[in-house]
DODRENLUM-898740 format. One record per residue: x, z, y of N, C-alpha, C in turn. Coordinates in pm, whole numbers, padded with zeros to 5 digits, always signed. Layout:
BEGIN
XZYXZYXZY/...
***
This chain:
BEGIN
-05816+10264+00524-05807+10272+00672-05663+10261+00715/-05631+10170+00806-05494+10146+00845-05450+10255+00941/-05320+10290+00938-05271+10394+01028-05273+10343+01174/-05279+10439+01265-05279+10401+01408-05145+10342+01444/-05148+10254+01545-05028+10189+01595-04936+10293+01654/-04802+10277+01635-04706+10365+01699-04726+10367+01849/-04695+10479+01916-04714+10484+02060-04637+10376+02134/-04515+10343+02088-04438+10239+02155-04506+10105+02149/-04569+10075+02033-04643+09948+02022-04766+09946+02111/-04838+10062+02121-04954+10068+02206-04917+10046+02351/-04807+10109+02391-04760+10097+02528-04716+09954+02559/-04653+09888+02460-04607+09752+02477-04728+09660+02498/-04831+09674+02415-04954+09594+02431-05019+09623+02565/-05025+09749+02601-05082+09786+02732-05009+09724+02849/-04879+09718+02837-04800+09655+02944-04830+09508+02955/-04846+09440+02840-04880+09299+02843-05018+09275+02901/-05113+09360+02866-05248+09349+02917-05254+09366+03069/-05176+09462+03120-05170+09482+03266-05109+09359+03332/-05002+09304+03275-04938+09184+03331-05035+09070+03334/-05111+09053+03227-05208+08944+03217-05316+08956+03325/-05360+09079+03353-05463+09100+03456-05410+09063+03591/-05290+09110+03625-05230+09081+03755-05215+08930+03774/-05160+08860+03673-05142+08717+03685-05271+08640+03678/-05371+08691+03604-05497+08624+03604-05573+08625+03734/-05547+08728+03816-05614+08738+03948-05523+08695+04061/-05398+08661+04032-05300+08633+04141-05333+08508+04215/-05413+08418+04159-05445+08293+04227-05515+08320+04363/-05594+08427+04369-05669+08453+04493-05575+08488+04610/-05482+08589+04597-05395+08614+04711-05301+08498+04740/-05262+08417+04636-05179+08300+04665-05253+08199+04749/-05382+08182+04723-05462+08089+04807-05483+08144+04947/-05495+08276+04957-05513+08334+05090-05384+08315+05172/-05270+08331+05104-05142+08305+05175-05126+08157+05213/-05174+08071+05125-05170+07925+05154-05259+07894+05272/-05373+07956+05283-05462+07937+05396-05401+07985+05526/-05310+08082+05515-05241+08133+05635-05120+08045+05672/-05099+07939+05598-04990+07844+05631-04866+07860+05546/-04873+07944+05441-04755+07970+05358-04766+07889+05230/-04683+07788+05214-04680+07710+05092-04655+07798+04972/-04721+07767+04855-04701+07851+04739-04553+07875+04699/-04467+07777+04723-04327+07796+04690-04261+07896+04783/-04293+07889+04915-04244+07987+05010-04304+08126+04976/-04431+08129+04939-04493+08256+04907-04425+08321+04787/-04398+08237+04686-04331+08288+04566-04192+08344+04601/-04117+08267+04677-03981+08310+04718-03988+08438+04799/-04082+08448+04892-04094+08565+04976-04131+08687+04896/-04232+08672+04809-04279+08786+04727-04167+08837+04638/-04096+08745+04574-03995+08786+04477-03865+08832+04549/-03839+08787+04669-03730+08844+04746-03757+08993+04776/-03879+09023+04813-03914+09164+04834-03900+09244+04707/-03938+09186+04594-03927+09253+04468-03779+09279+04431/-03691+09182+04459-03546+09196+04437-03494+09314+04521/-03537+09316+04648-03495+09428+04734-03539+09565+04684/-03662+09571+04634-03714+09699+04581-03641+09744+04457/-03616+09652+04366-03548+09693+04243-03401+09722+04271/-03340+09659+04373-03201+09683+04408-03190+09825+04463/-03289+09871+04541-03286+10006+04594-03306+10110+04482/-03394+10072+04388-03427+10170+04283-03317+10175+04176/-03258+10062+04142-03157+10056+04037-03039+09972+04081/-02958+10019+04173-02845+09938+04222-02748+09899+04118/-02734+09975+04008-02641+09941+03902-02684+09814+03826/-02809+09770+03845-02857+09652+03770-02774+09527+03810/-02724+09522+03935-02649+09408+03976-02516+09395+03897/-02450+09506+03874-02325+09502+03800-02347+09455+03655/-02450+09508+03594-02484+09467+03455-02526+09322+03453/-02603+09279+03550-02642+09138+03557-02525+09045+03567/-02430+09078+03650-02309+08994+03666-02222+08989+03543/-02233+09094+03457-02145+09099+03341-02202+09022+03218/-02323+08974+03230-02388+08909+03115-02447+08775+03159/-02370+08663+03143-02414+08532+03192-02541+08484+03130/-02573+08528+03008-02697+08480+02943-02821+08522+03022/-02810+08623+03107-02925+08664+03188-02965+08553+03284/-02872+08461+03312-02905+08349+03402-03009+08256+03338/-03019+08259+03208-03126+08180+03143-03261+08238+03178/-03268+08373+03180-03392+08439+03226-03421+08407+03372/-03315+08402+03453-03334+08362+03595-03403+08227+03602/-03351+08130+03529-03408+07994+03535-03548+07990+03476/-03567+08057+03360-03700+08053+03294-03805+08126+03377/-03776+08246+03421-03873+08321+03500-03902+08253+03633/-03796+08202+03695-03815+08134+03824-03903+08011+03811/-03881+07931+03706-03961+07812+03688-04106+07850+03655/-04123+07956+03574-04259+08003+03545-04336+08036+03670/-04273+08118+03752-04344+08165+03873-04372+08051+03973/-04272+07966+03993-04291+07858+04088-04401+07763+04042/-04394+07723+03914-04491+07628+03861-04633+07686+03856/-04643+07808+03805-04779+07869+03792-04842+07892+03928/-04770+07952+04020-04826+07983+04151-04866+07858+04229/-04784+07755+04221-04814+07631+04284-04934+07566+04219/-04942+07568+04088-05052+07507+04015-05189+07572+04047/-05197+07704+04039-05325+07769+04064-05364+07769+04208/-05268+07750+04300-05301+07746+04441-05365+07612+04477/-05314+07504+04422-05360+07373+04465-05445+07297+04360/-05450+07351+04239-05526+07282+04132-05650+07361+04088/-05718+07306+03992-05830+07380+03930-05774+07495+03850/-05811+07619+03885-05749+07735+03825-05766+07738+03675/-05888+07709+03626-05915+07716+03482-05832+07615+03407/-05827+07494+03457-05746+07387+03386-05600+07420+03384/-05546+07464+03499-05402+07495+03504-05370+07612+03408/-05453+07716+03410-05428+07829+03323-05436+07795+03174/-05532+07710+03139-05541+07668+02997-05418+07590+02955/-05371+07497+03036-05250+07426+03002-05128+07514+02999/-05127+07613+03088-05019+07709+03085-05017+07782+02953/-05135+07807+02899-05140+07883+02774-05132+07796+02648/-05068+07682+02662-05014+07619+02545-04887+07694+02496/-04861+07803+02563-04744+07887+02531-04726+07914+02382/-04833+07942+02302-04806+07964+02160-04737+07846+02092/-04766+07722+02136-04694+07608+02079-04547+07615+02112/-04515+07637+02241-04375+07649+02278-04306+07764+02216/-04379+07876+02200-04322+07995+02141-04278+07973+01995/-04361+07895+01923-04325+07862+01783-04193+07785+01779/-04182+07681+01861-04064+07597+01861-03941+07673+01911/-03958+07751+02018-03840+07822+02073-03798+07936+01979/-03895+08003+01918-03861+08111+01827-03784+08056+01706/-03817+07935+01665-03746+07873+01556-03604+07838+01596/-03589+07786+01715-03458+07744+01763-03366+07860+01802/-03422+07955+01878-03336+08061+01932-03333+08188+01846/-03444+08220+01777-03450+08341+01699-03446+08317+01547/-03444+08186+01511-03440+08143+01368-03559+08197+01290/-03673+08210+01352-03793+08245+01279-03840+08127+01200/-03900+08148+01080-03938+08037+00995-04049+07951+01053/-04045+07821+01027-04148+07730+01072-04242+07704+00955/-04348+07781+00947-04438+07778+00833-04549+07675+00853/-04625+07653+00747-04741+07562+00756-04842+07616+00856/-04860+07747+00857-04955+07808+00950-04907+07783+01096/-04779+07791+01117-04727+07766+01253-04751+07622+01292/-04730+07531+01198-04754+07387+01227-04901+07364+01256/-04991+07432+01182-05136+07419+01208-05169+07465+01346/-05116+07580+01389-05143+07632+01520-05091+07535+01625/-04975+07480+01602-04919+07385+01699-05007+07261+01710/-05060+07212+01598-05151+07100+01600-05275+07127+01676/-05335+07244+01657-05455+07284+01727-05429+07289+01879/-05312+07349+01916-05279+07360+02059-05263+07222+02122/-05193+07132+02051-05178+06997+02105-05306+06922+02115/-05394+06941+02016-05525+06874+02021-05606+06928+02139/-05597+07057+02163-05667+07118+02276-05619+07062+02409/-05488+07046+02420-05433+06987+02544-05479+06844+02565/-05486+06768+02451-05530+06628+02462-05675+06622+02506/-05758+06711+02460-05902+06709+02500-05911+06749+02645/-05837+06847+02691-05841+06892+02830-05804+06777+02923/-05704+06698+02882-05653+06594+02973-05712+06457+02939/-05813+06449+02847-05874+06319+02809-05950+06264+02927/-05939+06134+02954-06007+06074+03069-06157+06069+03051/-06234+06066+03159-06380+06047+03149-06413+05913+03086/-06532+05898+03032-06572+05771+02970-06556+05652+03064/-06506+05544+03011-06489+05421+03093-06363+05416+03173/-06280+05519+03170-06154+05516+03245-06036+05499+03149/-05923+05455+03206-05804+05429+03123-05750+05563+03071/-05664+05552+02971-05612+05670+02903-05541+05765+02996/-05466+05707+03088-05386+05794+03178-05470+05853+03294/-05595+05812+03307-05676+05859+03419-05707+06008+03411/-05710+06064+03290-05743+06204+03277-05629+06296+03314/-05509+06243+03323-05393+06325+03354-05382+06343+03506/-05364+06461+03549-05346+06493+03692-05204+06547+03713/-05140+06503+03822-05002+06552+03846-04989+06702+03841/-05096+06774+03884-05088+06919+03885-05080+06973+03742/-05124+06893+03641-05114+06937+03502-04970+06967+03460/-04876+06895+03521-04736+06917+03486-04695+07059+03518/-04750+07115+03624-04713+07251+03663-04762+07352+03559/-04884+07331+03508-04933+07419+03402-04849+07409+03276/-04815+07285+03237-04737+07266+03115-04598+07323+03130/-04533+07291+03243-04399+07342+03269-04394+07495+03275/-04495+07552+03343-04498+07696+03353-04513+07762+03222/-04596+07706+03133-04616+07766+03001-04490+07762+02915/-04421+07646+02922-04299+07630+02843-04193+07733+02891/-04173+07740+03021-04071+07829+03072-04107+07975+03051/-04238+08008+03046-04281+08143+03022-04252+08181+02875/-04272+08086+02783-04238+08113+02644-04086+08134+02630/-04007+08053+02698-03863+08072+02695-03823+08207+02754/-03889+08248+02864-03861+08377+02923-03885+08490+02824/-03995+08484+02753-04029+08591+02655-03930+08594+02539/-03888+08475+02490-03794+08467+02381-03658+08532+02431/-03616+08496+02550-03491+08550+02600-03498+08700+02624/-03612+08752+02662-03627+08897+02678-03601+08965+02545/-03647+08902+02436-03624+08959+02303-03480+08951+02264/-03414+08839+02298-03273+08823+02265-03185+08920+02341/-03229+08957+02460-03146+09042+02545-03197+09185+02551/-03243+09236+02440-03295+09374+02434-03183+09475+02457/-03056+09435+02438-02946+09529+02460-02923+09552+02608/-02980+09467+02690-02962+09484+02835-03067+09584+02885/-03039+09649+02997-03130+09749+03050-03254+09677+03112/-03362+09756+03128-03480+09701+03193-03450+09658+03337/-03361+09733+03403-03327+09696+03539-03256+09562+03553/-03163+09534+03458-03087+09408+03463-03179+09293+03429/-03265+09307+03330-03357+09201+03292-03463+09178+03400/-03511+09291+03457-03608+09276+03565-03549+09210+03684/-03421+09244+03718-03355+09179+03829-03341+09032+03808/-03309+08988+03685-03298+08849+03653-03430+08775+03672/-03539+08837+03633-03670+08775+03649-03706+08760+03797/-03690+08867+03872-03727+08861+04016-03636+08768+04094/-03508+08772+04060-03414+08682+04128-03449+08537+04098/-03490+08510+03977-03531+08376+03939-03650+08325+04019/-03750+08414+04037-03869+08376+04116-03831+08338+04258/-03730+08403+04313-03685+08371+04446-03597+08248+04454/-03494+08242+04370-03397+08136+04377-03454+07999+04342/-03532+07991+04233-03587+07861+04190-03683+07810+04297/-03765+07898+04351-03862+07855+04456-03788+07805+04580/-03685+07877+04619-03606+07832+04737-03540+07700+04713/-03487+07683+04590-03422+07555+04557-03523+07440+04565/-03646+07462+04517-03748+07358+04523-03793+07332+04664/-03797+07436+04748-03830+07420+04888-03730+07322+04953/-03600+07342+04921-03500+07256+04984-03503+07113+04925/-03521+07100+04796-03523+06968+04732-03644+06887+04776/-03759+06954+04781-03884+06881+04810-03914+06873+04958/-03837+06937+05040-03861+06931+05186-03991+06998+05227/-04020+07112+05169-04144+07184+05201-04136+07237+05347/-04245+07222+05425-04244+07277+05564-04209+07422+05568/-04157+07467+05679-04104+07602+05698-04213+07708+05701/-04169+07830+05722-04257+07944+05722-04348+07943+05847/-04468+07998+05835-04555+08012+05956-04503+08126+06041/-04551+08140+06166-04508+08253+06248-04540+08385+06184/-04449+08483+06204-04470+08615+06144-04601+08674+06194/-04676+08732+06100-04805+08795+06135-04831+08906+06035/-04887+09020+06081-04909+09133+05990-04999+09097+05873/-05092+09007+05895-05188+08970+05790-05121+08916+05666/-05052+08801+05678-04995+08741+05558-04872+08816+05509/-04799+08881+05601-04685+08958+05555-04728+09083+05477/-04836+09148+05521-04887+09264+05448-04939+09226+05308/-05012+09110+05302-05060+09061+05174-04943+09028+05082/-04842+08964+05138-04726+08928+05055-04655+09054+05001/-04645+09156+05082-04583+09281+05034-04664+09344+04924/-04797+09346+04938-04880+09405+04836-04870+09324+04707/-04864+09191+04721-04848+09106+04601-04715+09130+04535/-04610+09151+04616-04478+09177+04560-04478+09304+04480/-04544+09408+04528-04553+09533+04452-04627+09514+04324/-04737+09438+04324-04811+09411+04200-04726+09333+04101/-04656+09228+04151-04570+09154+04059-04456+09235+04005/-04405+09325+04087-04296+09411+04042-04343+09499+03925/-04457+09560+03939-04507+09646+03831-04546+09562+03710/-04607+09446+03730-04655+09368+03618-04536+09303+03542/-04433+09260+03612-04320+09200+03543-04235+09301+03468/-04226+09425+03521-04162+09532+03447-04241+09564+03320/-04376+09559+03330-04459+09582+03217-04446+09469+03114/-04429+09343+03165-04409+09229+03075-04278+09243+02997/-04169+09274+03064-04045+09280+02991-04039+09396+02894/-04110+09505+02927-04119+09614+02834-04196+09574+02707/-04311+09503+02725-04389+09465+02612-04325+09349+02532/-04278+09245+02602-04223+09125+02535-04097+09159+02459/-04020+09257+02501-03897+09291+02431-03918+09379+02310/-04041+09428+02288-04070+09517+02177-04174+09458+02081/-04222+09340+02106-04321+09277+02017-04272+09138+01979/-04315+09088+01862-04282+08953+01820-04340+08849+01922/-04269+08735+01930-04309+08633+02029-04451+08590+02010/-04499+08574+01887-04637+08531+01862-04737+08633+01907/-04706+08759+01888-04801+08863+01934-04807+08871+02087/-04691+08858+02150-04686+08856+02293-04775+08742+02349/-04760+08623+02288-04836+08509+02332-04990+08531+02323/-05030+08597+02217-05173+08621+02192-05229+08726+02292/-05157+08837+02308-05204+08940+02400-05215+08887+02544/-05119+08804+02580-05121+08753+02712-05234+08654+02738/-05302+08609+02634-05415+08519+02651-05529+08584+02725/-05533+08717+02734-05635+08779+02813-05631+08736+02957/-05519+08683+03004-05507+08630+03138-05609+08517+03157/-05639+08440+03052-05738+08330+03063-05872+08388+03102/-05911+08501+03049-06039+08558+03080-06043+08604+03225/-05939+08670+03271-05934+08712+03412-05938+08591+03507/-05854+08491+03477-05843+08377+03566-05965+08293+03566/-06015+08257+03448-06135+08168+03438-06257+08236+03491/-06277+08363+03456-06394+08436+03503-06400+08448+03654/-06288+08488+03712-06284+08505+03858-06292+08368+03928/-06227+08267+03873-06227+08136+03938-06364+08069+03935/-06431+08077+03819-06565+08017+03809-06661+08090+03900/-06650+08226+03903-06742+08306+03984-06731+08275+04132/-06612+08236+04176-06589+08211+04318-06580+08063+04354/-06600+07975+04253-06598+07831+04281-06461+07769+04285/-06359+07841+04243-06221+07784+04243-06188+07717+04113/-06283+07714+04020-06259+07645+03892-06390+07603+03831/-06382+07509+03737-06504+07459+03670-06489+07471+03521/-06599+07468+03449-06599+07473+03303-06679+07352+03251/-06613+07238+03240-06677+07121+03183-06681+07127+03029/-06765+07050+02959-06764+07049+02815-06627+07020+02755/-06551+06923+02810-06421+06892+02760-06323+07009+02779/-06336+07075+02891-06246+07191+02918-06280+07307+02823/-06409+07326+02795-06447+07430+02702-06398+07399+02561/-06413+07273+02518-06369+07234+02383-06218+07244+02372/-06148+07185+02468-06000+07188+02463-05949+07329+02474/-06008+07408+02566-05963+07547+02579-05992+07623+02456/-06104+07596+02385-06135+07664+02260-06029+07633+02153/-05984+07509+02145-05881+07477+02047-05747+07549+02079/-05712+07553+02209-05589+07622+02250-05597+07770+02213/-05714+07829+02243-05730+07970+02213-05737+07995+02065/-05794+07903+01988-05798+07916+01844-05657+07919+01787/-05570+07838+01841-05429+07836+01794-05367+07974+01815/-05392+08036+01930-05337+08166+01958-05397+08274+01869/-05528+08262+01844-05593+08360+01758-05547+08353+01614/-05516+08233+01566-05457+08219+01435-05325+08291+01424/-05247+08281+01530-05118+08352+01533-05144+08502+01520/-05245+08552+01590-05276+08693+01582-05318+08737+01444/-05401+08654+01377-05449+08684+01241-05334+08687+01144/-05242+08595+01160-05127+08590+01069-05042+08714+01087/-05020+08753+01210-04943+08876+01233-05014+08997+01175/
***
């Protein structure tokens, strides 16, 4: 009989599970905000600006530490890209498809862990990477009789980009374990705000809708949820190996796909089931190896 997991490990896994639940269900309030006239990039910037304000009030010293460690700007870029891409993707695309492509993260985690953390690139890791890539190919394969590129949707790029940047974010959280939770959390929230605002300017996204208690209250509630979930993420990701983090976070697929299919915001075609199964198999192999 194996010994029980140390309390710190159990708390780390619990933090990741909570984060996965929040993000798995976040597509619904993002769509509600979009229906109120708030583009997902504006919504992301607004929500994370509120989170930056809250963490600044709670831990004002985080700004000084953040400014003293330039590598935290990598977390700013990675976390910001993750949030902007994911929120935009699940707001305007098929939730199940976007989330599955986002969770090619185990593939990116293997490559980034090799590059940044010098973890070995084993045959098992290559097998998992192959399964993940095969799953992505099945998900994006065109319907019968159509050209090869017909199965690819522009919104797919948001899922792929979000997953890659999320893997980079988790790797950097592990590299920066010497930094305080406040400084790392500030970097993540600041990234969600700055990257989204930069994209708003570059892409010429229409401005904010008139102020109204409805969408502003929902945005504040979502900011509080993201604040708690991202603090839980950085706690868990900084204490667990990258592969384990990637696997635990896959529970987001269950929350997202279940809620989306139940409400009609996503579909489960045979190709999506097969491709998603291959992607999830790659993640489960990582878990078995660990």
